[in-house]
Structures are given as structure tokens and as C-alpha cells.
Short mmCIF file of the C-alpha atoms (twelve columns), coordinates in Angstrom:
data_MODEL
# 
_entry.id   MODEL 
# 
loop_
_atom_site.group_PDB 
_atom_site.id 
_atom_site.type_symbol 
_atom_site.label_atom_id 
_atom_site.label_alt_id 
_atom_site.label_comp_id 
_atom_site.label_asym_id 
_atom_site.label_seq_id 
_atom_site.Cartn_x 
_atom_site.Cartn_y 
_atom_site.Cartn_z 
_atom_site.pdbx_PDB_model_num 
ATOM 1  C CA . UNK A 1  113.007 115.966 97.206  1 
ATOM 2  C CA . UNK A 2  113.841 118.961 99.375  1 
ATOM 3  C CA . UNK A 3  117.228 119.257 100.818 1 
ATOM 4  C CA . UNK A 4  117.835 116.856 103.945 1 
ATOM 5  C CA . UNK A 5  117.596 118.354 107.435 1 
ATOM 6  C CA . UNK A 6  119.000 116.019 110.059 1 
ATOM 7  C CA . UNK A 7  119.340 113.220 107.612 1 
ATOM 8  C CA . UNK A 8  115.559 113.357 106.620 1 
ATOM 9  C CA . UNK A 9  114.510 114.658 103.186 1 
ATOM 10 C CA . UNK A 10 110.837 115.213 102.464 1 
ATOM 11 C CA . UNK A 11 109.152 115.116 98.906  1 
ATOM 12 C CA . UNK A 12 108.499 118.618 97.180  1 
ATOM 13 C CA . UNK A 13 105.701 117.453 95.204  1 
ATOM 14 C CA . UNK A 14 102.775 115.201 95.176  1 
ATOM 15 C CA . UNK A 15 103.441 111.667 94.137  1 
ATOM 16 C CA . UNK A 16 100.720 110.075 92.155  1 
ATOM 17 C CA . UNK A 17 100.287 106.508 90.681  1 
ATOM 18 C CA . UNK A 18 98.177  105.542 87.765  1 
ATOM 19 C CA . UNK A 19 94.525  105.007 88.236  1 
ATOM 20 C CA . UNK A 20 93.932  101.629 89.171  1 
ATOM 21 C CA . UNK A 21 92.248  99.586  86.393  1 
ATOM 22 C CA . UNK A 22 91.526  96.557  88.823  1 
ATOM 23 C CA . UNK A 23 91.611  96.202  92.663  1 
ATOM 24 C CA . UNK A 24 95.121  96.459  93.770  1 
ATOM 25 C CA . UNK A 25 94.614  95.272  97.504  1 
ATOM 26 C CA . UNK A 26 95.837  97.155  100.330 1 
ATOM 27 C CA . UNK A 27 98.989  99.047  99.989  1 
ATOM 28 C CA . UNK A 28 101.070 98.855  103.337 1 
ATOM 29 C CA . UNK A 29 104.745 100.339 102.182 1 
ATOM 30 C CA . UNK A 30 106.281 102.335 99.368  1 
ATOM 31 C CA . UNK A 31 109.763 102.165 97.893  1 
ATOM 32 C CA . UNK A 32 111.770 104.532 96.332  1 
ATOM 33 C CA . UNK A 33 113.830 103.260 93.295  1 
ATOM 34 C CA . UNK A 34 116.142 104.433 90.725  1 
ATOM 35 C CA . UNK A 35 113.876 103.527 87.963  1 
ATOM 36 C CA . UNK A 36 110.608 104.901 86.662  1 
ATOM 37 C CA . UNK A 37 109.555 101.316 85.398  1 
ATOM 38 C CA . UNK A 38 107.526 98.941  87.602  1 
ATOM 39 C CA . UNK A 39 109.647 96.185  89.109  1 
ATOM 40 C CA . UNK A 40 112.931 97.565  87.688  1 
ATOM 41 C CA . UNK A 41 115.933 99.194  88.894  1 
ATOM 42 C CA . UNK A 42 117.247 99.167  92.514  1 
ATOM 43 C CA . UNK A 43 115.376 100.008 95.754  1 
ATOM 44 C CA . UNK A 44 117.016 102.972 97.392  1 
ATOM 45 C CA . UNK A 45 114.594 103.413 100.262 1 
ATOM 46 C CA . UNK A 46 111.452 101.641 101.668 1 
ATOM 47 C CA . UNK A 47 109.314 101.891 104.581 1 
ATOM 48 C CA . UNK A 48 105.837 101.098 106.068 1 
ATOM 49 C CA . UNK A 49 102.880 103.674 105.509 1 
ATOM 50 C CA . UNK A 50 101.562 105.500 108.657 1 
ATOM 51 C CA . UNK A 51 97.911  104.287 107.464 1 
ATOM 52 C CA . UNK A 52 97.502  101.301 105.147 1 
ATOM 53 C CA . UNK A 53 95.155  102.250 102.029 1 
ATOM 54 C CA . UNK A 54 92.930  99.857  100.194 1 
ATOM 55 C CA . UNK A 55 93.138  100.571 96.493  1 
ATOM 56 C CA . UNK A 56 90.035  99.449  94.449  1 
ATOM 57 C CA . UNK A 57 89.372  99.639  90.611  1 
ATOM 58 C CA . UNK A 58 88.967  103.396 89.713  1 
ATOM 59 C CA . UNK A 59 91.205  104.565 92.866  1 
ATOM 60 C CA . UNK A 60 94.267  106.821 92.343  1 
ATOM 61 C CA . UNK A 61 96.950  106.401 95.049  1 
ATOM 62 C CA . UNK A 62 98.497  109.663 95.984  1 
ATOM 63 C CA . UNK A 63 101.150 110.875 98.562  1 
ATOM 64 C CA . UNK A 64 100.770 114.501 99.127  1 
ATOM 65 C CA . UNK A 65 103.551 117.215 99.013  1 
ATOM 66 C CA . UNK A 66 105.969 116.864 101.860 1 
ATOM 67 C CA . UNK A 67 104.064 113.825 103.250 1 
ATOM 68 C CA . UNK A 68 106.746 111.185 101.905 1 
ATOM 69 C CA . UNK A 69 110.223 111.314 104.078 1 
ATOM 70 C CA . UNK A 70 113.277 109.174 103.638 1 
ATOM 71 C CA . UNK A 71 116.114 109.219 106.287 1 
ATOM 72 C CA . UNK A 72 119.477 107.697 106.470 1 
ATOM 73 C CA . UNK A 73 120.097 106.064 109.883 1 
# 
């Protein structure tokens, strides 16, 4: 993440999930955790996506550089 400005930090690189090997369904939110292992660690931030994304077998879900922002309120 880039340095926070007015309490909001944005990603400084593209975040890419592994290629789906089955239909994942619709992604409606993302979470930032303190672990790189799925379903492990603590959720630090979470929020809804601006646009939901349906992930089907063979798709790769990706959030482009600076398009993931986290804020402390």
C-alpha cells in the first residue's frame, strides 16, 4: 500500500488471485488479512466491491494498481 492520505491508503500494485479451477460464484466484497493463507489469520479491513464480479472456471480475479483502498474512520 502507498502511504495514507487523509486516512486512506491505496494499493501500490495489482492484486491477483489464483485462476479459478471451478465456478466461484459472485464476489461481492474483499478482505485484507494478516495471513497469506486462505481462511487463516485476522481480518484487518473489509468492504463491498463497487461492482460485483462473477468468477467462473478459468477466470482470474484481479484488482488493478491503486484500485484497492482502505480507510480508517
